[in-house]
C-alpha positions in Angstrom: 5.1 11.4 48.4 8.2 13.7 49.0 8.9 16.3 46.4 12.6 15.4 46.6 13.7 13.1 43.8 16.6 11.8 46.0 14.4 11.0 49.0 11.7 9.5 46.8 14.2 7.2 45.0 15.7 6.1 48.3 12.3 5.3 49.8 11.3 3.4 46.7 14.5 1.4 46.5 14.6 0.6 50.2 10.9 -0.4 50.2 11.5 -2.6 47.2 14.5 -4.2 48.8 12.7 -4.7 52.2 9.8 -6.3 50.4 12.0 -8.7 48.4 13.9 -9.5 51.7 10.6 -10.2 53.5 9.4 -12.4 50.8 12.7 -14.2 50.7 12.7 -14.6 54.5 9.1 -16.0 54.5 10.0 -18.4 51.7 13.2 -19.5 53.4 11.4 -20.0 56.7 8.7 -22.1 55.0 11.3 -24.1 53.2 13.3 -24.6 56.4 10.2 -25.7 58.3 9.5 -28.3 55.6 13.1 -29.6 55.6 13.3 -29.8 59.4 10.0 -31.6 59.6 11.2 -34.2 57.1 14.5 -34.4 58.8 13.0 -35.0 62.3 10.5 -37.5 60.9 13.5 -39.4 59.5 15.2 -39.2 62.9 12.0 -40.7 64.6 12.2 -43.5 62.0 15.9 -44.1 62.8 15.0 -44.2 66.6 12.2 -46.7 65.8 14.6 -48.9 63.9 17.1 -48.8 66.7 14.5 -49.9 69.2 13.4 -52.7 67.0 16.9 -54.2 67.3 16.9 -54.3 71.2 15.8 -57.2 73.3 13.1 -57.0 75.9 15.4 -56.4 78.9 17.1 -53.5 77.2 13.8 -52.1 76.1 12.5 -52.2 79.6 15.6 -50.6 81.0 15.4 -47.9 78.3 11.7 -47.3 78.9 12.4 -46.6 82.6 15.1 -44.1 81.6 14.7 -40.9 79.6 15.4 -40.8 75.8 16.5 -37.2 75.3 16.3 -36.4 71.6 17.6 -32.8 71.8 20.3 -32.1 69.2 22.3 -29.9 71.6 22.1 -29.3 75.3 22.6 -26.1 77.2 25.8 -26.5 79.1 29.4 -25.7 78.7 30.5 -22.8 76.6 28.6 -21.8 73.6 29.4 -19.1 71.1 27.1 -16.2 70.4 26.6 -17.6 66.9 25.4 -20.9 68.2 22.8 -19.5 70.7 20.0 -19.6 68.2 20.0 -23.2 67.1 20.4 -25.2 70.4 17.6 -27.1 72.2 17.0 -25.3 75.4 14.0 -27.4 76.6 13.9 -31.1 77.5 12.7 -33.2 74.7 12.0 -36.8 75.7 10.8 -39.3 73.2 8.2 -41.9 74.3 8.0 -45.3 72.8 6.0 -48.6 72.9 7.0 -52.0 71.5 4.4 -54.7 71.0 4.8 -58.3 70.1 3.2 -59.9 67.1 0.2 -61.0 69.3 -0.3 -57.3 70.4 1.1 -57.8 73.8 3.2 -54.8 75.0 6.8 -55.8 75.5 8.0 -52.5 76.8 6.8 -48.9 76.9 7.5 -45.5 78.4 5.6 -45.1 81.7 4.3 -41.6 80.8 2.1 -43.2 78.2 -0.2 -44.5 81.1 -0.7 -40.9 82.2 -1.5 -39.8 78.7 -4.1 -42.7 78.3 -2.0 -43.9 75.3 -0.9 -47.3 76.6 -3.7 -49.1 74.8 -3.8 -46.7 71.9 -4.6 -48.7 68.7 -1.6 -49.3 66.5 -1.8 -48.0 62.9 -1.9 -50.8 60.4 0.9 -49.4 58.2 4.4 -48.0 58.7 4.6 -44.2 58.6 4.2 -40.9 60.4 1.0 -39.9 62.2 -0.1 -37.0 64.3 -2.1 -37.9 67.5 -3.5 -35.9 70.4 -2.4 -37.2 73.8 -3.4 -35.6 77.0 -4.7 -32.6 75.1 -1.4 -32.0 73.3 -0.3 -32.8 69.8 2.4 -35.5 69.3 4.2 -36.7 66.2 4.5 -40.5 66.1 6.2 -43.0 63.8 5.1 -46.6 63.5 7.5 -49.3 62.4 6.4 -52.9 61.7 9.3 -55.3 61.9 8.4 -58.2 59.7 11.4 -60.2 60.7 10.7 -60.3 64.5 7.0 -59.5 64.2 7.4 -56.6 66.5 5.6 -53.2 66.2 7.5 -50.1 67.4 5.8 -46.8 67.9 7.7 -43.6 68.9 6.1 -40.4 70.1 7.5 -36.9 70.3 5.7 -33.8 71.5 5.0 -31.4 68.6 5.7 -28.2 70.5 9.1 -29.4 71.7 10.7 -29.8 68.3 14.1 -28.4 67.7 14.3 -24.6 67.4 16.4 -25.1 64.4 13.8 -23.4 62.2 13.7 -20.3 64.3 17.5 -20.3 64.4 17.6 -20.5 60.6 15.1 -17.6 60.3 17.1 -15.6 62.8 20.4 -16.1 61.0 18.7 -15.0 57.7 17.0 -12.0 59.2 19.9 -10.6 61.3 22.2 -9.7 58.4 19.3 -8.2 56.6 18.4 -6.0 59.5 22.0 -4.9 60.0 22.6 -4.3 56.3 19.4 -2.2 55.8 20.8 1.0 57.4 24.1 0.5 55.7 22.3 0.0 52.4 20.2 3.1 53.1 23.4 5.2 53.5 24.9 3.7 50.3 21.6 4.3 48.3 21.4 7.9 49.6 25.1 8.5 48.6 24.7 6.8 45.3 21.6 8.7 44.3 23.2 11.9 45.4 26.2 11.2 43.2 24.0 10.3 40.3 21.9 13.5 40.7 25.0 15.6 40.8 24.7 16.6 37.1 21.3 18.1 37.8 22.8 20.2 40.6 25.6 21.3 38.3 23.0 22.2 35.7 20.9 24.2 38.1 24.0 26.0 39.5 25.1 26.8 35.9 21.7 28.3 35.1 21.4 30.1 38.4 24.7 31.8 38.0 24.0 32.9 34.5 23.7 36.6 33.8 20.7 37.7 31.8 22.9 38.7 28.9 24.7 35.3 28.8 22.8 33.1 26.4 25.6 30.8 25.1 25.0 27.0 25.5 25.3 25.4 28.9 28.2 23.0 29.3 28.4 20.7 32.3 30.9 18.3 30.9 29.9 14.6 30.3 26.3 14.7 31.2 24.5 11.3 31.8 22.2 10.0 29.1 19.1 10.9 31.2 20.3 14.5 31.7 21.6 15.1 28.1 18.0 15.7 26.6 17.4 18.3 29.3 20.7 20.1 28.6 20.0 19.9 24.8 16.5 21.3 25.3 17.8 24.2 27.4 20.6 24.9 24.9 18.0 24.9 22.1 15.8 27.3 24.1 18.8 29.6 24.8 19.8 29.6 21.1 16.2 30.5 20.2 16.2 33.3 22.7 19.6 34.5 21.4 18.2 34.5 17.9 15.1 36.3 19.0 17.0 39.0 20.8 19.4 39.5 18.0 16.5 39.7 15.6 14.7 42.2 17.8 17.9 44.3 18.1 18.3 44.3 14.3 14.6 45.0 13.9 14.9 48.0 16.3 18.0 49.3 14.6 16.5 49.0 11.2 13.2 50.5 12.2 15.0 53.4 13.8 17.0 53.9 10.6 13.9 53.7 8.4 11.9 56.1 10.6 14.8 58.5 10.7 14.7 59.1 7.0 11.1 60.3 6.7 11.4 62.3 9.9 14.4 64.1 8.6 12.6 64.8 5.3 9.6 66.1 7.3 11.9 68.4 9.3 13.5 69.7 6.1 10.2 70.4 4.4 8.8 72.0 7.5 11.9 74.3 7.7 11.4 75.1 4.0 7.8 76.0 4.6 8.7 78.3 7.5 11.4 80.1 5.5 9.5 80.3 2.2 7.5 83.4 1.5 6.1 82.3 -1.8 2.6 80.7 -1.0 2.9 78.2 -3.8 6.2 76.9 -2.7 5.1 77.0 0.9 2.1 74.9 0.0 4.3 72.4 -1.9 6.5 72.1 1.1 3.6 71.4 3.4 2.2 68.8 1.0 5.5 67.0 1.2 5.3 67.2 5.0 1.9 65.5 4.8 3.4 62.9 2.5 6.2 62.3 4.9 3.8 62.0 7.8 1.7 59.5 5.8 4.8 57.4 5.0 5.9 57.4 8.6 2.4 56.4 9.7 2.3 53.6 7.2 5.7 52.4 8.3 4.6 52.5 12.0 1.5 50.5 11.2 3.5 47.9 9.3 6.0 47.7 12.2 3.1 47.2 14.7 1.6 44.5 12.5 4.9 42.6 12.2 5.3 42.8 16.0 1.8 41.4 16.4 2.5 38.5 14.1 5.9 37.8 15.7 4.1 37.3 19.0 2.4 34.3 17.4 -1.0 35.7 18.5 -3.7 33.3 17.4 -6.6 34.9 15.7 -10.1 33.5 15.1 -10.5 32.1 11.6 -13.4 31.3 9.4 -14.0 30.0 5.8 -12.9 32.8 3.5 -13.0 33.3 -0.3 -9.7 35.0 -1.2 -11.1 36.0 -4.6 -13.6 38.3 -2.9 -10.8 39.8 -0.8 -8.6 40.3 -3.9 -11.4 42.1 -5.6 -11.8 44.6 -2.7 -8.0 45.1 -2.6 -8.0 45.8 -6.3 -10.7 48.5 -5.9 -8.7 50.0 -3.0 -5.5 50.2 -5.1 -7.1 51.2 -8.4 -6.2 54.9 -8.0 -2.5 54.1 -7.6 -2.6 51.8 -10.7 -4.3 54.5 -12.7 -1.6 57.1 -11.8 1.0 54.8 -13.5 -1.5 53.8 -16.3 -1.1 50.1 -15.2 -3.8 47.7 -16.4 -4.8 45.2 -13.6 -6.7 42.0 -14.5 -8.4 39.7 -12.0 -8.8 35.9 -12.6 -10.4 34.4 -9.5 -12.2 31.2 -8.6 -14.8 32.5 -6.2 -15.6 29.0 -4.9 -12.0 28.5 -3.6 -11.9 28.9 0.2 -9.3 29.0 2.8 -9.5 29.1 6.6 -8.1 32.5 7.6 -8.9 35.9 9.1 -10.2 38.4 6.5 -8.4 41.5 7.8 -4.9 39.9 7.6 -5.7 38.4 4.1 -6.8 41.9 3.0 -3.4 43.3 4.2 -1.6 40.5 2.4 -3.4 41.4 -0.9 -2.8 45.2 -0.3 0.9 44.6 0.2 1.2 42.4 -2.9 -0.7 44.9 -5.1 1.2 47.9 -3.6 4.5 46.1 -4.3 3.5 45.2 -7.9 2.2 48.8 -8.6 5.1 50.6 -7.0 7.8 48.6 -8.7 5.9 47.9 -12.0 6.5 49.8 -15.2 4.4 52.7 -16.3 1.8 51.5 -18.7 2.5 47.9 -17.8 0.2 45.1 -16.6 -0.5 43.2 -13.4 -2.4 39.9 -13.2 -4.1 38.7 -9.9 -5.2 35.1 -9.8 -6.8 32.9 -7.2 -7.2 29.2 -8.3 -7.8 26.0 -6.4 -5.5 23.0 -7.2 -6.5 19.9 -5.4 -5.9 20.5 -1.7 -4.2 24.0 -2.2 -5.5 27.4 -3.1 -2.9 29.4 -5.1 -2.8 33.2 -4.9 -0.6 34.8 -7.6 0.3 38.4 -8.3 2.4 38.9 -11.4 3.8 42.1 -13.1 5.9 42.9 -16.1 8.2 45.4 -14.5 12.0 45.4 -14.3 11.9 42.4 -12.0 14.4 41.3 -9.4 17.9 39.9 -9.9 18.1 36.2 -9.2 20.6 36.8 -6.4 18.1 39.0 -4.6 15.1 36.6 -4.7 16.1 34.8 -1.5 16.3 38.1 0.4 13.0 39.7 -0.7 11.3 38.7 2.6 14.0 40.2 4.8 12.8 43.1 6.7 13.8 46.5 5.2 15.5 44.9 2.3 15.1 46.7 -1.0 16.3 45.2 -4.3 19.1 47.0 -6.0 18.2 49.2 -9.0 14.7 50.1 -7.7 14.1 53.8 -7.4 10.6 53.7 -5.9 10.1 54.8 -2.3 9.3 52.1 0.2 10.2 50.7 3.6 11.1 47.2 2.5 8.6 45.6 4.8 5.8 44.7 2.4 6.9 41.2 1.4 8.1 40.5 5.0 4.5 41.1 6.1 3.2 38.9 3.3 5.5 36.0 4.4 4.5 36.4 8.1 0.8 36.4 7.3 1.2 33.4 5.0 3.1 31.5 7.8 0.5 32.4 10.3 -2.1 30.5 8.2 0.1 27.6 7.1 0.8 29.0 3.6 4.1 29.1 1.7 5.5 32.0 -0.4 7.5 31.5 -3.6 9.0 33.9 -6.1 9.5 33.6 -9.8 9.4 35.4 -13.2 6.4 37.6 -13.9 4.4 38.2 -17.1 5.9 37.6 -20.5 9.3 36.5 -19.0 9.7 39.8 -17.2 8.9 41.3 -13.8 8.2 39.4 -10.6 5.7 36.7 -9.7 4.7 36.2 -6.0 2.8 32.9 -5.4 1.2 32.2 -2.0 -0.1 28.6 -1.6 -2.8 28.2 1.1 -4.3 24.9 2.4 -7.7 24.6 0.9 -10.6 24.9 3.4 -12.0 21.6 4.6 -13.4 20.5 8.0 -10.2 18.6 8.7 -7.9 21.6 7.9 -10.2 23.9 9.9 -9.9 21.7 13.0 -6.1 21.4 12.5 -5.7 25.2 12.2 -8.0 26.0 15.1 -6.2 27.9 17.9 -5.4 25.8 21.0 -7.5 26.4 24.0 
């Protein structure tokens, strides 16, 4: 089938119309044949009734003449419209009249040649088909009870009126003439109906790569509107993605600029300093700046990887065990600030996730809690299963976050006001992206003893059903 919607629709519409017309023509022809047959049988009956009223002398005279039963004769002027329903061939009716004793009163001479002169007379009045001389004849038998006569009329079957073919021709001719006209109208109508699609394709084709505003083609038809809406939704998502990437790039450049500037300053100090102790201190600060820049670069790469919606292989995982390992890895930082960290985990609780990313999630939660927690304070890490959810919580008793800043904590490079600790502002953004990657949700609240910050991450508990649902598409 053609790839063109316009051509395909035209072929389907015309084929459907032609099929319906053919069925209608066949039905009309069959109905016309039935009606003409009934009408001609009635005409034979009328002829038989007329013959029954004639006396013997008139019957003999009529038998020696020809009874032409054509409806119309060729001759004179005929219009083109009447040329289909006249009788162009001679159509003579034959008859035979018998007395009550069976004696033939009068009959058409051709019946002798057809060996039908002594043909048995049917016992009842009605129509019969008989074969005479090797050809089919329609006959009508009339028994006149008043005179006792029996009249039988014969007409050759293949010389019936061509009224039926005329009716069929008159039905078919307009259809054949109208079909090309209808094809042109269908082609034009479909083209007009598909004009919004051409307008849409032209509008998209003429778009510059930097123009991502919604497409507007005026009053789009109902069938085209979903396509326009879907394209506009896609354009809005692309615009949001580009704006987000531009903001991310600008923020990343700004965040990387600060440690790089500090590294440069400390390197210049080290070059200019003659005191070995101060020179060593400057170089240590250079190393710290490099470490901070490397950590920031790693976090940026991780965010980029998560933003690509890259699906990772998952497996049943006990977050309590991952939390224990993360706590050991961050124990040195906690000791430097004399922070006491407690672990309260249900080791039987499982989620369907990837261990490296969950480890990064715990590292960022603990790093954030230690960095912004109070010296000599406390941090509580908990993993508990609640029905179909596994709740991961990290709570501290530090200065906390203002209520107005809670909604912005997962914004990239955002740092709450009043915090003096160094950081890139990407930790909680990474936590949220990892949580979203595995179908979890992140909520913020008040930490320990009505102070500090609480970060709660709710994961779907591992089951066979959830594992199948979270499995990456092939």
